[in-house]
N, C-alpha and C positions, 0 to 999 in steps of 0.2 A: 264419379262415385266410387267408393269403395265396393269390393267385394261383397262386403257383408251388406251394405246398402243395397246394392243390387238385389242379393236375396230378399230383403226385406220386402222391397218393392213387388217383386215376383211374388213372394209368399200374400199380399197384401192383394194383388189384382186376381191371385186364385180362389180367395174367400170372400170377395167382393158380393155384392147383394145382386145385381142386376147381370143374373148370368142364366143359363138355362136351368142347373140346378139349384134347390132351395138350400138355404144355411144348412137346415137339419141333416139334408141327405150330403150334403158335402163333407160334414163333421161325423156323421156315419161310416162313409167311406174312409176318411181320415182315422179315426178312431181303429176300425178294422184293420186298416194298411197299418198302423203303428202298432198295434198289438201283435200282427202276423211276423212283422220285422223285428219286435224286439225294442222298440224306443219308447222306452217311460216318459220321456220329456212330452213327445207328440200325443201318447195315449193320454196323459194328465190333461194336458192343453183341450183335446178334444172333447173327453168326458167333462170336463168343466163348462166347456160351450153346451154341449147336450143337458147338461142336468139345468144350465138357465133357459133352455127352451123346454123343459120337461118332459126328455125323454122317458119311457114308462118303464117298468122291469122288464115285462115281455119283450118290447123292441132289444133292451139290451140282451136279454136271454137268447133271444132268435140272433142278433149279432155276434154273441159268443159262441154259438153252435156253428156258424159259417166260419169264424175266424178256424175254430176247433178241425173243421172238416179240411181245411185249406193248409194247415200246421199238418196235421197230421196224413195227409197225401203228399206231402212234400217230404216227410220223414221216410214214409213208406217208399216212396219213388227212390230216395236217397240209398235207403239198406238194398232194393232192388238191384240198383246201379251198382253197387258197394259189391252185392255177391255175383255179379256179372264179371266185373273188375277181377276179383280174385279167379275166376277161374281161368282168365288169360295171364294172371301175373303169378307166377310161382315166388317171388320174393316181395312179399308186401313191404312196407316200410311208411312210419307215420312220423311227420315232421321232419323229415330230412331231404334235404335238395340235393 
C-alpha cells in the first residue's frame, strides 16, 4: 500500500464512529487544531462536517475563543523567549545559517 493509501486508512480509522469520542467532538477538536496550526484544508473539512451536524453559532464562538487563547499564548511565549534570547546574544541574525 502506498504512503498516501496508509494515510487515508489512518484518517478513516481516526474518524470512525465506534470510538470513545463522538463525531461532533472529534470534528470540534479537528477544527480547533487545524485553525491553530493554520491548515485551511483541514479547517474547511472540519467545519463542513460540523455544519452537517448542525453546530450552533454559540459553539463556534466558544471554539474560536479557545483557539484564540491558545494561539495568543503561543505568540506571547515566543516573544518572551525571543526577548530572553536577545539578552544572551549580542549579534542577532535573521534567516542566516
